[in-house]
N, C-alpha and C positions, 0 to 999 in steps of 0.2 A: 232131822237132817241138818236144819239151821243150827241146832244146838252144837253138833259135831264140827261144823264149818267154823263157827265162832271160836270153839275151843282150839281148833288147829291154827286159826288166825292169831289168837292170843298167845299160843305157844311160839309161833314164828316171830311175832312182835318181841316176845321176851328174849328169844335168842338173838335177835338183831341188837337190841339194847345192851345185852350182856357182852356182845362182841365189840361194840363201840369203843371202849377204852383201849382195846388192843390196836384198833386201827388209828387211834388218835394220838398214840405215843409220839412225842417229839424226839427226832434224832438230830444231833449236831454234826455238821459236816464242814470241811475246809476244802475249797477248791481253788484252782489257779485263776487269779484275777486277769492275767494276760491272756490265757486261753479263751476265757469268756469274752474278752473285749475283741479278739481277733476272729472270733467265731462268725459264722454267716449272720446270725442274729445281731451280734455286736457291730459288725461292719455296716449292716442295713439300718441300724437304730441310732448309733451314737453320732453326735455332730463332730466332724473332724476340726472344726474352728474352735472348740473348747477342749483343751487338753485335760487329761486326767491322770493324776499321780497319787498312788497309794502312799501311805505313811512309810517314810524311809527311802522312797524313790527320789533320785536326784532330779531337779527341775531348774529352769532358768531363775534369774534373779527376781525376787519379788518387788514390785514397784509399789504395790498397794494391796492391802488385805481388806476385803469388804465384809468379813464376818464368817463364823462357823455355822453350818446349817445341817440339818438332819433330814434324811429321806428313809422312809420305812415302806417297803413294797412287799407285796405278796403275789404269788402266782399259783395257779391251779396245779397241784401235784398228783392228782388222781390218775393212776395208771401211767405214771412218768417216772423215769429214773431220778434219782436224787440230783444227779448233776444236771440234767436237763431242766428240772423245775427250779433248782437253785440258781443256775446261770440266768434264767429268764427273770427271776426276781432281782438278781444282782443288776443286770443290764437296765431293768426298769428304774431301779434306785439310782443308778448312774445317770440315766436320762433326766430324772428329776433335778439331780445336782447340777447337770448342765443347763437346764431350764433356769434355775436359780442364778447361775453365773451369768447367764445372758441377761436376765432381768436386772441384776445388780451392776452390769457393765464390766464383768470380768471376762478374761479369756482363758482361765483355767480353774480347776478344782484341785487343791493340793492337800496332802496329809490326810487322804482318805482311810478311814478305818471302820471296822464293824462295831456296832454297839447293840446288836440284837438281844433282847430281853435284858437290857442293862448290863450285859457282859461284854466288856471291851476286848477286842481282838485286833492287834495291830500287826501288820505284816506288809512288806513291800511286794511280796508275790501272791499271796492268798487272801481270800475273804471267807468269813464263816456264815453259815446258813442253818436254819432249822427246818427240817422237813417232817410234816406229820403225814397222816394218811391222806389228807385232801389238800393241804396248803403247804407251800414253802414261803419262808419269810426271811428277808434281808433288811437290816436297818444299817444305814451308813452315816457317818459324820464326816464332813469335809469342809475345807476352808476355801471360800471363793477368793480369787486373787487375780490381780493384773500383773502378768509377767513381762519382763523386758522382751522385746521382739528380737 
C-alpha cells in the first residue's frame, strides 16, 4: 500500500514540475501610467507633494537635477489580472522614486521611463511590465529634480 502511495506521489510531483515552465512564462504588457496613478491605490499611496512626470510629459522649469535613479519593484501576481498586478508594481516603483526625491531634497521625479530586464520603454502615457505566473515586475528610471514653484 505504501509503495502505491509513493508512486502516486512521485507521479503528481513530476506533473507539477512539468507544468511549472508553463506557469512561469513571462508576458510583456503596457498599461496607462495615468490610470494607475489616479486609481484608488495610486491616490492612497503616492505623495501629492512630489510630482511625477513620465518621459515626454511637460513639467515646470527645472531649477536643479539631483541625479537619475532606478526603482525595481515586484508584486504578487498569483490569481490577479495582469493590469492589477502590474499597476501595483508600478505604484510601488513610483513610491520608491518619490522616497528618493524626498531624501535628495527634490520636489519632482521627471523623465520617468521603464527599463525592465534592460529593455528601455519610453512613453508619456504608458509603462511596461512583465507578468509571470506568480510575480509582476516593473523597473523605472527617473531623474530627481527641483522644479520652480
